[in-house]
C-alpha positions, 0 to 999 in steps of 0.5 A: 500500500502506497503511503500518501502524505497528509498536507493541510493549510488552514486558518484554524488550530489543530489538535496534535493528539488527534493528528497522531491518532489519524496517522497511527490508528489501526497500524501495528507496524508503527514503532515511532512517531516524531512530532514537531509543533511550531508556536508563535513567539512574542519576540521579547514582548514586542509582537502582538501577532504574526500574519501568515499569507500564502498562495492557495493551491501552490503552498499545498502542492509544494509541501506535498512535493517535499513530503513525497520526497521524505517518503522516497528517502525514508521508510515511513508509515505516514507523514503529516504537515499542517501549516496555519495562515492568518493572524496568529498570536504569541503562544498559538500553534503555527505548524505541525509535522508528524512522521511515523515509521517502524523505527525512530531514526527514520521518523526523526530524520524525515520530520527534521527534513520536512521542518527544515524545508518549511522554515526555509522554502515553503511559500509563506510570507510573514508580517509582524503586527507589533504590540504598540499597534503598528505594523512591523516588517515582513519577516525574511528567511534566516541564513541559519534556516537556509543552512539547515535545509542545505544539509539535505541536498542530494550530492 
C-alpha cells in the first residue's frame, strides 16, 4: 500500500493528539512517531501577532512535493504537515509535522527534513503586527534556516 502524505493549510488550530491518532490508528507496524509543533513567539514582548499569507493551491502542492520526497528517502508509515495562515498570536500553534515509521531514526530524520524545508522554502510570507499597534516588517528567511535545509541536498 502506497503511503500518501497528509498536507493541510488552514486558518484554524489543530489538535496534535488527534493528528497522531489519524496517522497511527489501526497500524501495528508503527514503532515511532516524531512530532514537531511550531508556536508563535512574542519576540521579547514586542509582537502582538504574526500574519501568515500564502498562495492557495501552490503552498499545498509544494509541501506535498517535499513530503513525497521524505517518503522516497525514508521508510515511513505516514507523514503529516499542517501549516496555519492568518493572524496568529504569541503562544498559538503555527505548524505541525508528524512522521511515523517502524523505527525512530527514520521518523526523526524525515520530520527534521520536512521542518527544515518549511522554515526555509515553503511559500509563506510573514508580517509582524507589533504590540504598540503598528505594523512591523515582513519577516525574511534566516541564513541559519537556509543552512539547515542545505544539509539535505542530494550530492
